[in-house]
C-alpha positions, 0 to 999 in steps of 0.5 A: 243191789248197791252198797254205796253210801248216800252222798248227802246227809239231807233230803228234799221232802215232797212239796205240794203237788208240783213243787217237787214234781220233777226235782229228781230230774234236776238233782238226783245225778248230784246224789240228792234224794227228793220226793215226788207227789203222785196224787195229780195224774193230770199234772203227771201226764203233762209233765211226761209230755213236756220232758219227752219232747225235751229229751227226745223220748217217744210219747203217746198220751194216756187219756182218761178213756184208757182202762186204769189210766191213772196208774198207767200215767204214774207208772209211765212218768216214773219210768220216763223220769228214771230213764232221764235221771240215769242218762244224766248220771252217766253224763255227769260221771263222764264230766267228772272224769273229764273236767277238773272244774266239774270235779271241783264243783261236785266236791264243793257240794259234798258234806265236809266229813264225807269219805267221798269228798276226801277221796275225790280231793286226793285225786285233785291234790294228786293232779288226777294222774291216772284217769282210769283210777278216777273213773274206777273210784267214781263208778264204785263210790258215787251214787244217784239220789233216789226218786221217792214218791209220796201218797197222802193215805187219806186222799183215797177217793172212791171212783165211779163209772156210769154211777157204779162204784169201781172196785177199791183198787181203783180208788185214787191212793190205791191206783197211785200205789199200783202206779209206783209198784209197777214202775221200774224204780228201785226206791221208796213210797213215802206214806203221809197223813196217817194210817189207811188200813185198806191201803196198807193191806193193798201192799201185799199185792206187790211182790217187790215190797217183800224182801228177797233171799238176800234181804233186798227190797226193790220197793221200800216204805217210808212212814212219815210220823209225828211221834213214836207211838204212831211209828210203833203202831203203823210199823207193827201193822205193816210187819204183820203183813210181812212188810218192812218200814225202811224209814221213819220220817219224823216231821214237826207237827206245826213247824213244817210246810203243807198240811199241819198235823199238830201233836197233843203238845209233844214237841220235836226234841222229846219226840226224837229223844223217844226214837233214840232211846226206843229205836231198838225196841221199835226194830225188834218189835217189827222184826219179830212180827215180820219174820212170823208173817213171812214164815206164814207166807212161805217167803224168805225172811231176814235173820237180822234187822233189815236196814232202817233209817230214822230221819227228821224234818221241819223248820231246820235252817242252819248248819248247826241245827243240821249237824246237832240233829244228826249227832244228838239223835243219831239220825240218818238224814235231815229234810230241807224243804221250804228253803229249796222253793227258793232254788230254781235248780231244785224245784218247780216254782213260777217266777212271781211266786218265787219272788213273793216267797223271797220277800215274805217276812214272819207275819206273812206266814200263817196257818189257814183253814183253806184246805178242803181236808179240814186240816190246818194248812200253811199259807202265805199272804199275797198268793194269786189264789187269794185274789181270784177266790175273793173275786168269786166271792165278791161276784156271788160266785163262790167256789171252784168248778172242781175239775180234778176232784181229788178232794171230793171226799165229802159225802153229805150230798151224794155217794160219789163225794163232793169237794168242800171248795167246789161251787156246787158244795158252797152253793148248797151250804150257803143256801142252807145258811140263808135259811137260818139268817133270821135266827142268828146274829149278823156276826154269826152269819158272817162267820159261818159264811166265811167258813164255807167260802174260805176253802181253796181249790188245792188240786188246781192251785198247787199244780199251777205253779209248774204249768206257769214255770214251764209255759204250759197252757192252763185250762178252765177256771182261773185259780191262780197259784197256792203255795204251802211253805213252812214258816222257816222260809221267813228267814231266807230272802233271796233266790239261791243256786243249788251250790249256795244252798247245799253249802249253807246246809253243810256250814260252808257258806251262809245265805241267811241275813236274818240275825234274830231267827229263833232256834228251830225248837223255840220256833216250834214251841211258839207255834204250839203255844199260839195254836193252843191260844187260838183253839181256845179263843175260837172254841164255840162248843160247850167246854166239857170235862174231856176237853179240859182234860185234853187242854190240860194234857197238851199244856203239861206236854208243853211244860215237859218239853220246855224242861227237857230243852233246858236240860238239853242245852246244858249238856250239848256242846251246840248252840253255846253262842246263844244258849242264854237267849234260848233259856230266856225264850223257853221261860217266856213261852212257859209263862205264856202257856201257863197264863192261858185261861181255859 
């Protein structure tokens, strides 16, 4: 159990399947926490082989013929990563004690208001006269960044053997959770994409998710949420099972990377205000339920609230925005995701894709419908996956060979599930559409055809970047790369060192050349206005009274958010250099949202 404070006030959230697959190995020794996706066990096994060779660690392949191979692959990779990270950390601490240059470089990475930074600077100023004192200070105060993992709760495919469905604990998300639970890590699992009651109940199978007699949790739970209500419902659900949520990670519904889960017009600022005002209410509610559940289970229970973080992420791009969010909403950390895709020291991205990201402008980022999950997906024009997908469509061979099947969740055609990006599914749907051809217009036919064939194989596309970066062989059908940056990346136009990006976050440097970047709240507001306009323009069903009520509620929530921002700007000491501009932009989008005709 460690009492050391986190070295940093930012974290690197999960990105795709591969982009943060080895980020802890790259940055954890600097005290930077990052999150690894544990969805793709095939990629995970290949990364374990890669790093075992690189660090001379004995390796024995875990093949699909081995019982419970998915969970075992995840456990073994996380243990391998833990070993490497700890070895790098010990070496790093020795370097700090031996080299003034290493110490100065590390100090340059730390937040300006950090007690750790001030303490290390004193050693530099004193000429590091007593080395033993420095070694003791380093051991006592410098901490590792955590190796957190991410599970998308809804990506929980049933699995079969010889046509028979396996028990639920062999479902994909369940097996991934077991893989993390059985690992040596003392860290957190980030649960994203909404509530999965069966998966949440499965946590009770693992003792390390329950507090010990000192209130210590070896394995912790982080919920990625879009609003306070969602946090309260899920937090209470878990607390009733004796499980504590150690962090509520609030993400903008639209101004983010990956899948976009739009709220009902609730904007990030008002959502964060909700958490600020109701934080104690949330903790009290979950604490009372936790104590009751642990008492029934005859397990140790805490007498006070267990440590809980409130963090936020989505579209943050300047040091001023970073500091504002922490101070105004009393947050514990801010997630910086997409900008780190341009930092080779932190993320796994192939050279060509990183160049594409650096050159991309505002108009290159868009919400697409390529995800087989049926959820809007943040995309960028020009990725290699677009080329290969279109080539198959042109050759009348639309669809993927679907080698991994993680998203084979559609059960329209069989009980085992099929992916909507697969050739098998698209052939069946296109055949059905062909039978309607004489009954519908050419335009309607083409629209329906596109809706079928636009889905991309994310399982392969989101993993390929890491294979390419590490010169690993890619087997099977050519899919190219899919990448899912947030639109905030439009304002970062270069490749950066880790030190450059971290100093940008803390306001000690500025890597952003774009002068007319909108404030993060304004950018998100624009996206919500565009989202509603697009939803109405593409709506083809009959407009019911309930649908009108939903749209009116959405617009009303947007208007309330705009008024909140006007009041906030008057009361905060932040954003004074462009306060007037932001007020004008808020008024502009208010007129835009109110001009949309239902």
